[in-house]
PLY file of the C-alpha trace (Angstrom):
ply
format ascii 1.0
element vertex 190
property float x
property float y
property float z
element edge 189
property int vertex1
property int vertex2
end_header
103.66 93.38 142.70
106.25 93.13 140.32
109.87 94.99 141.44
110.44 98.10 140.00
113.90 99.11 138.55
115.35 101.67 136.68
115.76 101.23 132.73
119.53 100.94 131.86
120.93 103.56 129.67
120.67 103.22 125.87
122.82 104.02 122.92
121.47 107.91 121.29
121.14 107.03 117.64
120.59 110.07 115.44
119.03 109.34 111.75
119.22 112.23 109.16
118.17 112.65 105.78
118.59 114.81 102.95
119.45 116.24 99.30
121.69 118.64 101.02
125.61 117.32 102.39
125.42 120.43 103.87
122.76 120.09 105.82
123.68 116.44 107.01
126.86 118.02 108.23
124.92 120.95 109.69
122.69 118.32 112.02
125.91 116.12 112.32
127.26 119.31 114.47
124.29 119.75 116.43
124.21 116.69 117.58
127.52 116.49 118.58
127.01 120.02 120.63
124.08 117.74 122.40
125.28 114.61 122.98
128.97 114.71 122.23
131.49 112.90 120.94
130.18 110.71 118.08
131.14 106.92 118.69
130.32 106.06 115.43
129.30 107.41 112.29
127.82 105.31 109.35
127.90 106.22 105.23
125.42 108.41 104.00
123.28 105.88 101.88
121.70 106.34 99.11
117.52 106.59 100.15
115.66 105.11 97.48
113.36 102.38 98.94
110.71 105.03 98.48
109.21 108.14 97.26
107.25 109.29 100.06
109.38 112.49 100.73
110.36 113.86 97.27
107.46 115.91 97.30
108.65 117.68 100.57
112.44 116.81 100.15
113.06 116.37 96.55
115.52 114.24 95.11
118.37 112.48 95.56
118.39 111.99 99.08
121.12 110.38 101.54
120.48 109.15 104.80
123.01 108.41 107.46
122.83 107.67 111.15
125.45 108.77 114.56
125.68 106.69 117.40
127.32 108.44 120.39
129.84 107.81 123.24
127.54 108.45 126.40
124.75 106.09 127.09
121.29 107.83 128.11
118.56 107.67 129.70
115.69 106.26 127.19
113.12 108.14 129.25
114.53 111.19 127.47
113.50 110.19 123.84
110.36 112.48 123.97
113.34 115.54 124.39
115.29 114.27 121.85
112.40 114.71 119.10
111.73 117.91 120.06
114.63 119.49 120.17
115.22 117.55 116.65
111.68 119.10 115.70
113.05 122.58 116.40
116.53 122.15 114.19
114.69 121.28 111.58
112.48 124.21 111.51
115.55 126.18 112.10
117.01 124.82 109.07
113.92 125.41 107.07
113.90 129.00 108.21
117.49 129.54 107.59
118.91 127.26 104.93
121.73 129.67 104.18
122.65 128.61 108.21
124.53 125.39 106.03
126.06 127.76 102.69
122.31 126.68 100.46
119.51 128.12 99.34
116.79 125.37 99.07
113.62 125.36 97.65
112.20 122.55 99.00
110.00 122.86 102.11
111.67 120.00 104.45
115.43 120.29 103.58
116.16 117.98 106.35
114.46 115.09 107.66
115.98 114.58 111.68
114.79 111.16 113.58
116.04 110.79 116.73
116.04 107.38 118.92
118.06 104.44 120.88
119.81 101.33 120.64
119.30 98.81 123.46
121.00 94.95 122.92
117.40 93.91 122.03
115.86 96.86 119.98
115.91 99.65 117.88
113.61 102.51 118.98
112.74 105.76 116.57
110.44 109.00 117.80
107.88 109.85 115.50
104.96 112.58 115.59
102.83 110.44 113.61
100.77 108.18 115.68
99.78 104.53 114.41
98.45 101.32 115.69
102.05 100.14 116.32
103.14 102.80 118.39
102.98 104.15 122.05
102.12 107.32 123.12
104.75 108.76 125.61
103.84 112.58 126.01
103.70 116.23 124.01
102.59 115.06 120.65
105.77 112.00 120.64
105.24 108.38 120.18
107.81 105.52 119.95
108.15 102.43 117.81
110.35 99.62 118.35
111.43 99.56 114.32
113.77 96.48 114.97
114.19 94.21 117.67
117.46 91.59 117.88
116.92 88.30 117.89
119.00 85.14 117.05
122.06 87.19 116.57
120.02 89.30 113.80
118.33 92.40 113.18
114.70 91.37 112.49
112.07 94.05 111.25
107.96 93.99 112.08
105.40 94.19 109.49
105.37 98.14 110.08
109.40 98.46 109.16
110.13 101.25 107.16
111.69 99.29 103.94
115.23 101.13 104.23
115.52 99.95 107.84
115.29 96.46 106.65
118.74 96.92 104.75
121.95 95.05 105.35
123.82 97.73 105.20
121.92 99.85 107.91
122.04 96.44 109.93
125.48 95.92 110.00
126.12 100.02 110.95
123.06 99.00 113.90
125.23 95.81 115.08
128.23 97.35 115.03
126.53 100.04 117.33
124.64 97.29 119.46
128.56 96.33 119.84
129.50 99.00 121.28
126.58 99.21 123.92
127.14 96.10 125.21
130.78 96.71 125.84
129.75 100.08 127.50
126.68 98.90 129.26
129.15 96.01 131.41
130.33 99.34 133.33
126.31 100.07 134.32
125.16 97.90 138.01
121.59 95.82 136.80
119.54 95.94 140.27
117.90 92.90 138.08
121.06 90.46 138.40
120.93 90.62 141.97
0 1
1 2
2 3
3 4
4 5
5 6
6 7
7 8
8 9
9 10
10 11
11 12
12 13
13 14
14 15
15 16
16 17
17 18
18 19
19 20
20 21
21 22
22 23
23 24
24 25
25 26
26 27
27 28
28 29
29 30
30 31
31 32
32 33
33 34
34 35
35 36
36 37
37 38
38 39
39 40
40 41
41 42
42 43
43 44
44 45
45 46
46 47
47 48
48 49
49 50
50 51
51 52
52 53
53 54
54 55
55 56
56 57
57 58
58 59
59 60
60 61
61 62
62 63
63 64
64 65
65 66
66 67
67 68
68 69
69 70
70 71
71 72
72 73
73 74
74 75
75 76
76 77
77 78
78 79
79 80
80 81
81 82
82 83
83 84
84 85
85 86
86 87
87 88
88 89
89 90
90 91
91 92
92 93
93 94
94 95
95 96
96 97
97 98
98 99
99 100
100 101
101 102
102 103
103 104
104 105
105 106
106 107
107 108
108 109
109 110
110 111
111 112
112 113
113 114
114 115
115 116
116 117
117 118
118 119
119 120
120 121
121 122
122 123
123 124
124 125
125 126
126 127
127 128
128 129
129 130
130 131
131 132
132 133
133 134
134 135
135 136
136 137
137 138
138 139
139 140
140 141
141 142
142 143
143 144
144 145
145 146
146 147
147 148
148 149
149 150
150 151
151 152
152 153
153 154
154 155
155 156
156 157
157 158
158 159
159 160
160 161
161 162
162 163
163 164
164 165
165 166
166 167
167 168
168 169
169 170
170 171
171 172
172 173
173 174
174 175
175 176
176 177
177 178
178 179
179 180
180 181
181 182
182 183
183 184
184 185
185 186
186 187
187 188
188 189
């Protein structure tokens, strides 16, 4: 029988995209309240790899990422996704919260996940062949893996996650994670 060990902590990741800069500011503030100090924040990247979201979110979408100083238990991913869904609903009901009047159905999209030294995991409410059910309607997918000193995409990896500028941010986040993970005892090391 294999030995059971608790997982090493992970680096929480929040991705948000919107056509409204104020919506991204609002998400950043909420994420800070929940996860604490932001260790790294990305640029607000142009999101042009697909027009899938234009019907519900409009055009001119920008996407950004934040990772947080405090590491966390990967088992909390379900709670993170449920919370991000609540935030999306709250913002859609009250766009004036960020000082804007939005006519789009979904003014902001929030995707939580985490980074380990070997992978980037995202939560989803949508099932598919490459996603694993966790609980309460939430699935997880390994969007990228880290191998041979580089991020590698899978056939299902979203096109924008294949971008070099995204992966540069994820690599900086991974470097931070490695500096922090050394502080945690790993019972697998004996």
